[in-house]
C-alpha positions in Angstrom: 83.3 89.7 93.4 86.2 87.7 92.2 87.9 90.8 91.0 88.0 92.0 94.7 89.9 88.9 95.7 92.2 89.3 92.8 92.7 93.0 93.6 93.6 92.4 97.3 95.3 89.0 97.3 95.8 87.5 94.0 99.4 87.1 93.4 100.1 90.4 95.1 103.6 91.0 93.5 106.2 93.1 95.2 107.6 95.2 92.4 111.2 94.7 91.4 110.7 98.3 92.3 113.8 100.3 91.5 114.8 98.0 88.6 111.3 98.1 87.0 111.3 94.3 87.0 108.3 92.5 88.5 108.9 89.6 90.9 106.6 87.7 93.2 107.8 87.8 96.8 106.5 87.2 100.3 106.5 90.5 102.2 107.9 88.8 105.3 111.0 87.9 103.2 111.6 91.3 101.5 115.1 92.5 102.3 115.8 96.0 103.6 117.8 96.6 100.4 114.7 96.0 98.3 112.5 98.0 100.6 114.9 101.0 100.6 114.9 100.9 96.7 111.1 100.8 96.5 108.8 103.6 95.6 107.3 105.5 98.6 103.8 104.0 97.7 105.2 100.4 97.8 107.0 101.2 101.1 103.7 102.4 102.6 101.8 99.3 101.4 104.4 96.7 102.4 104.7 98.3 105.8 100.9 98.4 106.2 100.7 94.7 105.1 103.4 93.7 107.7 101.6 95.7 110.4 98.4 93.8 109.7 100.4 90.6 109.6 101.9 91.3 113.0 98.4 91.7 114.5 97.1 88.4 113.1 97.1 86.8 116.5 94.3 89.1 117.7 90.6 89.2 116.8 90.0 92.1 114.4 87.8 93.7 117.1 90.7 93.7 119.5 93.1 95.5 117.1 91.4 98.8 117.7 93.2 101.4 115.8 95.8 101.2 113.0 98.5 103.8 112.1 98.4 105.3 108.6 100.5 108.1 107.0 103.7 106.7 108.5 106.9 108.6 108.3 109.1 105.8 106.8 112.3 107.9 106.4 113.8 106.5 109.6 113.0 102.9 108.5 114.5 103.5 105.1 117.7 104.9 106.7 117.8 102.0 109.1 117.4 99.5 106.2 120.2 101.1 104.3 122.5 100.4 107.3 121.5 96.7 107.3 120.5 95.9 103.7 120.6 92.1 104.0 118.3 92.0 107.0 114.6 91.4 106.2 112.2 94.3 106.5 110.0 92.0 108.7 112.9 91.6 111.2 113.3 95.4 111.2 109.6 96.0 111.7 109.5 93.5 114.6 112.1 95.6 116.3 110.4 99.0 115.8 107.5 99.9 113.6 107.2 103.6 113.0 104.0 105.2 114.1 101.7 107.1 111.8 100.4 110.7 111.9 96.9 109.4 111.8 95.0 106.5 113.3 91.9 104.8 111.9 89.6 102.4 113.8 89.1 98.8 112.8 86.9 97.0 112.2 85.2 99.5 109.9 82.2 99.6 107.7 82.3 100.2 104.0 81.0 103.6 104.7 84.0 104.3 107.0 86.4 103.0 104.4 84.8 105.1 101.6 85.2 108.2 103.9 89.0 107.7 104.2 91.1 109.7 101.8 92.3 107.9 98.7 95.9 108.2 100.1 94.9 106.2 103.2 92.6 103.6 101.6 95.5 101.4 100.2 97.2 101.3 103.6 93.9 100.2 105.3 93.4 97.5 102.6 96.9 96.2 102.7 96.8 96.2 106.6 93.7 93.9 106.3 95.3 91.8 103.6 98.3 91.2 105.9 96.1 90.6 108.9 94.1 88.0 106.8 97.3 86.3 105.7 98.4 85.9 109.3 95.0 84.5 110.3 95.1 81.8 107.6 96.2 78.4 108.8 96.5 76.6 105.4 100.1 75.6 104.7 99.9 76.8 101.1 98.4 80.2 101.9 99.9 82.6 99.4 101.8 85.5 100.9 102.8 87.2 97.7 101.7 90.8 97.4 101.3 93.2 94.4 102.0 96.6 95.9 100.8 98.4 92.8 97.3 96.9 93.0 94.6 99.5 92.7 92.1 99.4 95.6 89.5 101.0 93.3 87.7 97.7 93.0 87.2 97.6 96.8 85.8 101.1 96.7 83.4 100.0 93.9 82.4 96.9 95.9 81.7 99.1 99.0 79.6 101.8 97.3 76.3 99.7 97.0 76.6 98.4 100.6 77.9 101.2 102.8 76.7 99.7 106.0 78.3 96.3 105.5 81.4 95.5 107.5 84.5 96.1 105.4 86.2 93.2 107.2 83.3 90.8 106.4 83.5 91.9 102.8 87.2 91.4 102.6 87.1 88.0 104.4 84.4 86.9 102.0 86.5 87.6 99.0 90.0 86.7 100.2 
């Protein structure tokens, strides 16, 4: 159970990405320069996290659908034009849509039915959403964009009818 919390939130580190160095950062403070130099997987995950973070003012039931499989090329180009701007500021201006939408809240069964390419985006969306909902001053916002969501998959297999959101909230 603790491993799920560690997998989703524990010091989730934004990779030093292009440099190979590892550094803990708050996704809301990642610069466009860092984002543009990141791997495509890290770009997808930080974007999903910030999308979830942006919806933190709503009840999870009111979020409805989330975008996945986003085309981030336009965002990368835009970030290269303003490298010192934060990615969060760019995303607040215009978040690219995805080629697929998934409904939230979802059950573990719904999560397990998602493709392995989409599961990280869903998990990082919910991690960002959870961070935005926390009211503690010291709530950690550091994210490890290379964290494998396989632990969440394993946690869901024995309880497919359980709410994924309830499971994540329980462990975050």
